[in-house]
VOPAGU-2260 file (C-alpha; in pm, 1 decimal, decimal comma):
REM VOPAGU-2260
SITE   aa  ch    i         X         Y         Z
SITE  MET   A    0   -7209,7    6276,1   -5313,9
SITE  THR   A    1   -6841,9    6192,1   -5287,3
SITE  TYR   A    2   -6539,1    6390,7   -5179,5
SITE  PHE   A    3   -6276,8    6149,4   -5313,2
SITE  PHE   A    4   -6053,5    6296,0   -5579,7
SITE  TRP   A    5   -5819,1    6025,6   -5700,8
SITE  ASP   A    6   -5806,7    5756,4   -5966,8
SITE  SER   A    7   -5434,2    5680,3   -5937,0
SITE  PRO   A    8   -5152,7    5683,4   -5680,1
SITE  ASP   A    9   -5158,2    6065,6   -5712,2
SITE  TRP   A   10   -5456,9    6082,9   -5480,3
SITE  PHE   A   11   -5540,9    6315,3   -5195,2
SITE  ASP   A   12   -5387,9    6617,9   -5358,4
SITE  GLY   A   13   -5710,9    6809,4   -5418,1
SITE  ALA   A   14   -5826,7    7121,3   -5236,2
SITE  LEU   A   15   -5992,9    7073,8   -4898,2
SITE  CYS   A   16   -6268,2    7265,5   -4724,8
SITE  CYS   A   17   -6142,8    7558,4   -4517,0
SITE  ARG   A   18   -6330,1    7454,5   -4199,1
SITE  TYR   A   19   -6404,9    7125,4   -4022,3
SITE  VAL   A   20   -6592,7    7059,7   -3700,1
SITE  VAL   A   21   -6382,8    6754,2   -3607,4
SITE  VAL   A   22   -6071,9    6602,3   -3765,6
SITE  GLN   A   23   -5962,3    6263,1   -3635,9
SITE  PHE   A   24   -5636,6    6085,8   -3722,5
SITE  ASP   A   25   -5564,6    5715,4   -3708,4
SITE  LYS   A   26   -5292,8    5478,7   -3831,2
SITE  LEU   A   27   -5287,7    5179,8   -4063,8
SITE  HIS   A   28   -5018,5    4913,1   -4033,5
SITE  VAL   A   29   -4980,4    4791,1   -4390,0
SITE  PRO   A   30   -4788,6    4469,4   -4476,8
SITE  THR   A   31   -4530,5    4567,1   -4739,3
SITE  TRP   A   32   -4208,5    4428,4   -4882,9
SITE  ILE   A   33   -3929,6    4656,9   -4758,9
SITE  ASP   A   34   -3568,5    4613,4   -4874,6
SITE  GLY   A   35   -3644,5    4266,4   -5006,2
SITE  ALA   A   36   -3813,7    4135,8   -4692,1
SITE  PRO   A   37   -4175,2    4134,8   -4569,6
SITE  GLY   A   38   -4236,0    4413,2   -4321,3
SITE  THR   A   39   -4494,6    4665,2   -4205,9
SITE  ALA   A   40   -4532,4    5025,1   -4318,5
SITE  GLU   A   41   -4720,4    5272,9   -4103,9
SITE  TRP   A   42   -4969,5    5504,5   -4273,4
SITE  HIS   A   43   -5143,9    5799,5   -4108,9
SITE  TRP   A   44   -5489,9    5892,5   -4233,4
SITE  ALA   A   45   -5748,3    6149,9   -4131,3
SITE  LEU   A   46   -6125,8    6181,3   -4135,1
SITE  GLY   A   47   -6300,8    6519,1   -4122,6
SITE  LEU   A   48   -6656,7    6614,5   -4029,6
SITE  PHE   A   49   -6825,7    6914,7   -4191,5
SITE  THR   A   50   -7079,8    7139,4   -4017,2
SITE  ASP   A   51   -7358,3    6974,2   -4221,3
SITE  GLY   A   52   -7265,6    6629,6   -4090,4
SITE  GLN   A   53   -7090,2    6494,5   -4399,3
SITE  LEU   A   54   -6762,2    6306,1   -4367,4
SITE  GLN   A   55   -6449,3    6330,9   -4581,2
SITE  VAL   A   56   -6124,4    6136,3   -4576,3
SITE  LEU   A   57   -5864,3    6411,4   -4589,0
SITE  GLY   A   58   -5562,3    6206,8   -4682,6
SITE  ALA   A   59   -5327,3    5919,3   -4612,7
SITE  TRP   A   60   -4954,7    5964,9   -4557,4
SITE  ARG   A   61   -4681,6    5704,2   -4515,9
SITE  ASP   A   62   -4474,5    5752,8   -4202,5
SITE  GLU   A   63   -4120,5    5848,2   -4302,6
SITE  GLY   A   64   -3976,3    5935,7   -3964,1
SITE  PRO   A   65   -3973,9    6235,1   -3729,1
SITE  ALA   A   66   -4055,5    6486,1   -4004,1
SITE  THR   A   67   -4381,9    6310,0   -4097,3
SITE  ALA   A   68   -4605,6    6510,2   -3862,6
SITE  GLN   A   69   -4476,7    6839,1   -4001,2
SITE  ARG   A   70   -4522,4    6714,0   -4358,0
SITE  ILE   A   71   -4885,6    6615,7   -4287,2
SITE  ALA   A   72   -4961,6    6951,1   -4123,0
SITE  ALA   A   73   -4807,1    7139,9   -4414,8
SITE  ASP   A   74   -5003,3    6933,3   -4667,2
SITE  LEU   A   75   -5336,0    7001,4   -4495,5
SITE  HIS   A   76   -5255,3    7370,4   -4465,3
SITE  ASP   A   77   -5142,4    7399,5   -4828,6
SITE  ARG   A   78   -5462,8    7230,6   -4946,5
SITE  GLY   A   79   -5680,2    7491,1   -4778,4
SITE  ILE   A   80   -5764,9    7403,0   -4418,2
SITE  GLU   A   81   -5804,6    7720,1   -4212,2
SITE  ARG   A   82   -5986,0    7604,3   -3900,4
SITE  ILE   A   83   -6044,7    7277,9   -3710,3
SITE  GLN   A   84   -6273,8    7309,9   -3411,6
SITE  ALA   A   85   -6169,9    6978,6   -3253,0
SITE  LEU   A   86   -5860,8    6774,4   -3342,8
SITE  ALA   A   87   -5799,7    6413,1   -3238,3
SITE  ALA   A   88   -5438,3    6316,2   -3306,9
SITE  ASP   A   89   -5118,3    6211,8   -3133,3
SITE  ASP   A   90   -4903,2    6473,5   -2964,1
SITE  ALA   A   91   -4663,5    6511,2   -3256,8
SITE  LEU   A   92   -4941,4    6586,8   -3504,3
SITE  VAL   A   93   -5118,3    6826,1   -3268,2
SITE  ALA   A   94   -4792,6    7014,0   -3214,1
SITE  ALA   A   95   -4721,5    7024,8   -3587,4
SITE  VAL   A   96   -5066,4    7159,9   -3674,9
SITE  LYS   A   97   -5060,4    7422,5   -3400,6
SITE  GLY   A   98   -4699,1    7512,5   -3473,0
SITE  LEU   A   99   -4758,2    7566,5   -3842,5
SITE  CYS   A  100   -5050,5    7801,1   -3788,4
SITE  PRO   A  101   -5185,7    7829,2   -3431,8
SITE  ARG   A  102   -5524,1    7959,9   -3548,5
SITE  VAL   A  103   -5593,3    7644,1   -3751,4
SITE  CYS   A  104   -5654,4    7420,7   -3450,2
SITE  ASP   A  105   -5908,9    7554,8   -3202,9
SITE  ARG   A  106   -5888,9    7280,3   -2939,6
SITE  THR   A  107   -5807,0    6912,2   -2924,6
SITE  VAL   A  108   -6062,3    6642,6   -2851,9
SITE  ALA   A  109   -5867,2    6562,7   -2533,2
SITE  GLU   A  110   -5908,4    6922,5   -2413,9
SITE  LEU   A  111   -6280,1    6913,8   -2491,4
SITE  ALA   A  112   -6322,2    6597,5   -2282,6
SITE  ALA   A  113   -6307,9    6802,0   -1962,0
SITE  PRO   A  114   -6650,2    6851,7   -1794,4
SITE  GLY   A  115   -6829,0    7151,8   -1938,5
SITE  ALA   A  116   -6562,1    7216,3   -2202,4
SITE  ALA   A  117   -6781,3    7123,4   -2499,6
SITE  SER   A  118   -7145,5    7169,5   -2590,4
SITE  ALA   A  119   -7376,1    6871,4   -2629,5
SITE  ARG   A  120   -7370,5    6931,3   -3005,3
SITE  MET   A  121   -6990,6    6919,2   -3014,0
SITE  ARG   A  122   -6982,4    6605,7   -2799,7
SITE  GLN   A  123   -7217,6    6440,3   -3049,1
SITE  ALA   A  124   -6995,4    6548,9   -3336,4
SITE  ILE   A  125   -6689,2    6400,2   -3165,5
SITE  ARG   A  126   -6867,9    6070,8   -3088,5
SITE  TRP   A  127   -6999,8    6038,0   -3441,8
SITE  THR   A  128   -6662,3    6110,5   -3600,2
SITE  ASP   A  129   -6500,0    5856,8   -3367,4
SITE  THR   A  130   -6758,4    5592,9   -3460,5
SITE  ALA   A  131   -6708,4    5654,7   -3831,7
SITE  ALA   A  132   -6329,5    5652,0   -3795,9
SITE  GLN   A  133   -6330,5    5324,5   -3602,5
SITE  HIS   A  134   -6558,0    5163,2   -3858,5
SITE  LEU   A  135   -6336,6    5278,8   -4143,7
SITE  GLN   A  136   -6018,5    5179,5   -3958,4
SITE  GLU   A  137   -6146,9    4826,4   -3906,3
SITE  ARG   A  138   -6252,2    4794,7   -4268,5
SITE  MET   A  139   -5920,1    4924,4   -4402,1
SITE  SER   A  140   -5718,7    4703,1   -4166,8
SITE  ARG   A  141   -5906,6    4393,4   -4282,8
SITE  ALA   A  142   -5859,1    4489,8   -4647,3
SITE  THR   A  143   -5483,9    4546,1   -4624,6
SITE  LYS   A  144   -5422,0    4230,3   -4420,0
SITE  LYS   A  145   -5629,7    4020,1   -4658,6
SITE  HIS   A  146   -5431,8    4145,9   -4956,4
SITE  GLY   A  147   -5103,0    4028,3   -4805,9
SITE  PRO   A  148   -4763,7    4202,1   -4834,4
SITE  PHE   A  149   -4759,2    4467,8   -5108,9
SITE  ALA   A  150   -4473,8    4462,3   -5357,4
SITE  ASP   A  151   -4366,8    4815,5   -5262,5
SITE  HIS   A  152   -4495,7    5141,7   -5118,0
SITE  ALA   A  153   -4640,0    5253,5   -5451,6
SITE  ALA   A  154   -4850,6    4936,9   -5475,8
SITE  ALA   A  155   -4968,6    4988,4   -5119,1
SITE  ALA   A  156   -5060,7    5351,0   -5193,6
SITE  ASP   A  157   -5267,1    5251,4   -5495,9
SITE  PHE   A  158   -5451,9    4981,2   -5300,5
SITE  ILE   A  159   -5524,6    5218,2   -5009,4
SITE  ALA   A  160   -5666,2    5474,9   -5250,8
SITE  GLN   A  161   -5899,1    5221,5   -5410,7
SITE  ALA   A  162   -6006,0    5084,0   -5071,0
SITE  PHE   A  163   -6095,1    5432,2   -4947,1
SITE  GLN   A  164   -6299,0    5488,9   -5262,4
SITE  ARG   A  165   -6497,5    5172,0   -5195,4
SITE  ALA   A  166   -6548,7    5280,0   -4833,7
SITE  ASP   A  167   -6675,9    5616,2   -4952,1
SITE  ARG   A  168   -6930,9    5452,5   -5178,4
SITE  ASP   A  169   -7043,8    5180,1   -4938,7
SITE  LEU   A  170   -7013,9    5332,4   -4590,8
SITE  LEU   A  171   -7006,2    5709,9   -4611,4
SITE  ALA   A  172   -7279,8    5766,4   -4866,3
SITE  ASP   A  173   -7470,7    6091,2   -4850,8
SITE  ASP   A  174   -7805,8    5924,7   -4788,8
SITE  TRP   A  175   -7974,3    6136,1   -4523,0
SITE  ASP   A  176   -8207,6    6430,4   -4576,1
SITE  ARG   A  177   -7989,0    6726,0   -4672,6
SITE  ALA   A  178   -8286,7    6964,6   -4644,3
SITE  LYS   A  179   -8265,9    6942,7   -4265,1
SITE  PRO   A  180   -7975,6    7070,8   -4052,0
SITE  ALA   A  181   -7753,4    6784,4   -3941,9
SITE  PRO   A  182   -7754,7    6745,0   -3563,6
SITE  TYR   A  183   -7423,2    6549,9   -3576,2
SITE  GLY   A  184   -7590,2    6267,3   -3388,1
SITE  LEU   A  185   -7720,6    5929,6   -3494,4
SITE  ARG   A  186   -8028,3    6080,3   -3660,2
SITE  ALA   A  187   -7795,5    6242,6   -3916,0
SITE  ALA   A  188   -7572,8    5941,8   -3972,5
SITE  PRO   A  189   -7594,0    5698,9   -4263,7
SITE  PRO   A  190   -7771,7    5382,7   -4143,5
SITE  VAL   A  191   -7457,8    5167,0   -4136,0
SITE  LEU   A  192   -7282,5    5411,0   -3900,5
SITE  ALA   A  193   -7592,7    5444,7   -3683,9
SITE  ARG   A  194   -7610,9    5065,7   -3648,7
SITE  THR   A  195   -7240,0    5048,1   -3561,2
SITE  ALA   A  196   -7274,2    5316,3   -3293,0
SITE  SER   A  197   -7580,3    5143,0   -3145,7
SITE  ALA   A  198   -7400,5    4807,8   -3139,1
SITE  ARG   A  199   -7099,4    4961,4   -2962,9
SITE  ALA   A  200   -7327,8    5121,3   -2703,9
SITE  ALA   A  201   -7501,4    4788,3   -2638,6
SITE  LEU   A  202   -7166,5    4609,9   -2590,2
SITE  ALA   A  203   -7049,9    4880,4   -2351,2
SITE  GLN   A  204   -7366,2    4843,8   -2140,7
SITE  ALA   A  205   -7331,4    4465,2   -2135,7
SITE  ALA   A  206   -6973,9    4492,1   -2013,0
């Protein structure tokens, strides 16, 4: 199963689910020719976790200055998001989401980090989403750097869309038993994400 909607630069404009357990934002620094010189464009992107344990990339937005956070929040709201139980994002994005519609964002991941603030199930959901987001961030960063500077923002947008489609097929495949409730933990994760989480845990213990 796939949740990716685009086949052109006009991607990420489809309707979204109304509710997500966790939504995590990250940033890509994409080499791009800007005003005739090689530079770096910053792109925000978001990954959402459903209650059944499936993951969906919600969108990617080029940073265009102080109004970017409000534009991202408005886009997510206009495409159907009504509730996020846990949001991981920078302060500007958190403020924009809560300011647009306070009921959309229940609590932030930072708030849930306090002892006793989140259930074991929610903590698993947050850890799994973080693992998936890190894996996807690393993959996307390698892909954009390998490509080299893009001719313009439109070329970068098209490449990012195609790269996310490949990531959906290869990394976020719906290959666990959908007949059983997803516990949000490693038992529910696709094997590649489970291996990544286990490897990270082993490195942390070794350190």
